[in-house]
N, C-alpha and C positions, 0 to 999 in steps of 0.2 A: 121378202128380203129387200133392204133398201136399194134404190137405184143410185149407182155411183157414176160420177163423171170425172174426167181428169184432163189436165193440160199435158198432153203427150209430147215427148220429144220423139218424133217418128223415125228419124235417122240422123246420122252425124251431119252437122252444119244446118239442119232444117229448123225452121221456126216452129214454135209450139203449136199444136193442133188440138182443139177440143174434141172429145169423143167419149163414148161410153167406156167404163172400166169395170172390171169384176168387183163385186163386194166380197172381200176375203175375210172369213171368220178368223178369230184369233186362235193361236195355239195356246198351250197351257199357261205360259208365262207372259202372254201378250194381251193387249186390249185394242179395241177399235175406237177411234176418236172421230166424231163428226167435226171437221175443221170449220172454225169460224174466222180464222185469220192465218195467213202464212207470210213469212218474211223471205226476202231475197238476200243471197250471199254471192260473193264473186265467183265461187266455184260453180254456181249454176250457169251463168252466162259463159264462163270460161269453158265448161264442158260442151256447151252448145257450139261455141265459136271455134274450138280447137279439135273437134272430132275425137279421134282415139289417141291423140297425144296425151290427153289427161283422162284418167279413170277408164282405161281401155277395157276393164272388165265389165262395164255396163253394156247390156245387150238391148238392142233396139227392137221395137219401140219401147221407150222407158218413161216411167214417171219419176222425176227427180224432185229435189227440194228437201231441206233438212229441218226448217223451223216451222212449227205449227202451234196453235192453241185452239182449244175447242172443248167439247163435252164428250165424256165417255158414254158409248152406246152399247158396248158389249165387252165382257171380260172373260179371260180364259180360266180354266179350272184351278190354276195355282196362283192367281192374282189375289193378293190379300190387302194391298194398300189402297185399292180404288174400288169404287162402286159405280154402277150406271148412274149417270147424271152429274158426276163430279166435273167441275171445271178444271182443266189441266193445261199445262204446256208440255211439250215433248220434243225431244231430238229424234227425228225420223231417220232411220238407218238404211234407206233404200240405196244410197251410194256407197255403203260400206263394202270393202273388198271381200270380206269373209262370207257375206250372204246377200249380194245385191238382188233385190226384187222390187218390182213396181208396187206391190201391195204396201211397201214401207216407204214410198215416196210421199212427200208432203203436198205436192201440187195436185190434189184431188179432194173430193168431198169427204171421203172416208179413208183414213189411214190406219194401218196396223202399226202399233208402237210397242216397244218392250217396257214392262212396268218399271224396270230399274233405270230407265232413261226418261222418266216423266215425273212431274210433281204437281200437286194441287196448287191452284192460285186463289187468292182471296177475292171475294166479291168486289172489292174496291179496285181491283186491277182489271182493266179491259182486256179482251182477247187480243186486240191489236198491239197493246203495249207488251203483253206477255209473249207474243210471237216473236218479238225482237230478241229474246234471250237465248234460246237453246243452244245453237251451234257456238255462239260467242262464249257462253258459260262453259260448254264442254271443252272447247279448245283451250280456253284460259286455264281451266281446272287441270286438264291433262298436262299442260306445260308446267304449271306451278307445283302440283302435288304428286304426280306419278314418280315412282322410285327410279325410273330410268330417265327422268327429266330433272327438274330442280329439286324435287323431293322435299318441299317445304312442309312444315307442320300444318294440319288441316284447319279450315276456318270454323269458327264457332261464334255464337252470339256474344260470348264474353271472352275475347281472345287474350291469350297470354303473350306478353311482349317477348318477341323472339330476339330482340337486340340486333337485328340485321336489316339490311336495306336491299330492296329489289328495284331494278330498272325496267320500266315498261316503255320501250321506244315505240310510239304510235298509239298514244292514248285515245286518239279520235276514232280508231277503228272499233268495231263491235267487240272483238276479242280484247282490245286494250281497255275499254270501259269496264268490262267484267273482270279482267285481270287486276285492275286497280282495286276494285271492291273486294275481290276474293283475297288478295294478298293482305290488305288492311285487316280484314276479318280474321286472318290467320295470325295477326300480330306483328306484321312487318311494316317498316317504313317504306314508302313507295315514292320513287322519282319517276316522272313521265315527261313526254314531249308532246307538244300540240301547237296550234296556231295561237297567238296571243288572245284572239277574241274568245277562245274557249278556256282560258286559264281558270277563271272562277268556277266554271262547271266541273273541271277535273279536281279542283281543290274540294268542291262539295262532295265529290265521290270518295274523297279520303286521301288524295295524293298530298304528300308533304311539300313537294316543290314541283313546279311545272316549268319546262324550258322550251323556248322557241326553237323548233327544229330547223327553221330557216336561218337562224343566226350563225354567222361565221365563227363564233366562239362557243357554240353549244357543247362540243365535246370537252373543251377545257372547263367550261362552267360546271358540267356534270362531274367531271373528275374532282374539281375543287369541292363540290358538295359531298363527295364520298370520302374526303379526307378524314381519317380517323374512324371511319365506319367499317363494319364488316359486311362485305358484299355477299348477298345470297344468290346472285345470278341475275341474268338479264333475259328479257323476252323481246325479240326483234320482230316488229310488225310493219308491213308496208314496204313499198319499193325504196331501196336505198337505206334500209334500217340495219342490215346485217353488219356492214363494215364499221360504222361508228360504235355499235354495241360491242363488237370484238375488241376495238381499240380501248374502250372504257374498261371492259373486263380485264384486259391485259395489264392495266395499271392499277388494279384494285387489290385490296386485301380481302381475302376470303375465297369464295367459290368462283373460280374463273370458268363459268359455264354460261353459254348463251343458247337459248332455244329459238329456232327460226319458226315463226308462226305462219309465214307466207313464203312462197317461192321467190327467189331473188329476181327472176325475170319478169318484166312487165308484160301484160297481155292486152292492155287497152288498145294499142295501136296496130294489132295484127290485122291482116286482111280478113274479109268476111268469111271466106272458105280457106281453111289452112290446108293446102295440098301438100303432097309428099315433097315436092321440090322446095317449097318454102321451109318446111321442117328441116330438110337436109342442108339448105344453103344459108338459112337465116336463124331459125329458132334454136336448133340443136347446138350450133357453134357458140351462139351467144350464151346459152345456159351453161355449156361446158366451161367456157372462159370465166364466167362469173363464179361458178362453183370452185374452179381451180384457184382463182384469186382469193376467194374467201378461205378456202382450206389452207392455203399458204400463209395468209395473214394470221389465222387462228393458231397454226402450228408454231409460228415464230413468236407469238405472244403467249404461248402456253395456255391457250383457251380451248376448252372442249365445246364443240357445237353439235347440235342435233335438231333435226326437223321433228315437228309434232304432227300427228294426224288427229283431227278433231274428235273422232269417235273412238279413239283408243281406250278411253276410260270405261267403255262398256265391258271390257274384259278384265277389269281389276277393281279393287276396293274403292277407288276414287268415285265411281259412279254412285255408290251407296252413300259416301261421305257428303256428296253434293246434292243429288236429287232425293236422297232419302232422309239424311240427317239435317243438313244445313239450309238449303234453299227454301223448302216449304215454310220452315219456321221464320226465316229471315224476311221472306215476303209478307207473311202474315203479321209479323211485328212491325213492318214498315221500315226496317233498317237496311234493306237492300233495294236499290232502285232498278227499275227496268230500263237498262241503259245499253246503247244509246237510245234517245227518244225515238219512238216510232213515227214515221211520216207515212200516212196512208196515201197511196198514189193511185188507188182504183178499187173497184169492187167487182167480184166475180173472177172465175178462172181465166177469162179472156183478157184480164188486165195484167197477167203475170208477164207476158212477153214484153209489153211496154215497160214494166218495171225493170226487166233485164236491161233494156236499153238505157234507162235512166241511171241505173246503178253503174253501168260501164262508163258513163260520162264522169263519174266521180261523186262520192258522197262523203261528207265529213261530219262526224258526231251525230249521225242520224242512221236509222235503219229503215229501209223501204219495206212497206208492208202492204199487202192486198187483203181487203176484207172479203170474206165469203159468207 
C-alpha cells in the first residue's frame, strides 16, 4: 500500500504540520488520486485562523484543501468514467459538511475523490494550471446553474444566445474568472468588474464589458450598460461587493437576484488566534450588522439574495453538467482557460503554510499553487 503524507491542521489556530496519513482505498463511486499540484483558497487559511467560527463541523486533526490535480491510482467498483493513469483535476470534499473526512482533503499525497466531482485534463494542461480550477469552477457553477440560485441554462461548446445579461462583480477572483467563462458558454452576455490593468484579460475570457470597481461612478456606469437589457442576476464576489450588486439589481429589468459568493465580513485583519472574546465583541457584531444592512437594502429594492456553498453541486445535476458534460470537452478543445493563471509558490507539502500566508496578503487574477 502506498505511503501517504499530509499537511495536517493539528488543532484550531495551529500551523500546518507534516506527518504520515492513512492511505484510504476508494468506496464504490470514488477513486484515489496521486496529487501532483494543489491550490490555495481563502477558506483554507480562514479555517486555520478562525478556529471553529468557520466550518465548525471539521474535527481535528484534519487534512483540508479543495483543489487538486494529479493521476488516478485506484478506482472503486462503480467508477466508469476514469481509469488508473488518467490525468485529472478534482474538487476534494474533505470540508463538506455532509461528510467531512481527512481522506478527502487535498493537502496530502493521495486523496479520495468522488468521480462526479472530477474530470480528465488534456496532456497540454499542466497539473499546476489544472489545480487552479476546481473550487472556482464548482462555486461559479453552483451560483449560475443551480435551480435554487440563478438557474441559468447550462453551458455547452455551442451556446444558444439567452438574450440576457449577467453581472459578475469581482472578476479577478477565482470564482469570478470561472463564472465569466461559464456564463458566456451558457449564452449570456457578461458584465464584470476589475482593476483597469486586468481589463484586456477579462475581455479575453469573454466579458462584454469590464468596469473599474474603484471608480466613483461604477454603479451608474453598470446601470447604464444594462439599459434595455434583461438582467439574469448578479454574482457578488469579494469584500464590498454585495451592496453595489443589490443596488444594480434593484434598478434592473429582469431577475432581481444576487448570489453572494463570499461572506460579507473581511477576515484578513483578524488577530492570529480568534478567541471567544474577539468573536463576541468584534466579529459577531460586525457580521450581524453587515447582514442586517444587506437584508434591509435587498428588501427595499425588491432583490432576492442567497449565499452559495461551493460544493453544493455535488448533490444535484449541475455536477454532471459541468464535470461530466462540459468541462472535459471544453478543456480538450482549448475553448476554456485555466483561470485565473496559476502562480506556483513552492514545492512539497511543507510549502502550503507559506502559501496560506501569501494568499492572506491578497492575490488578484492569480491562483496560488504548490507543486507536489
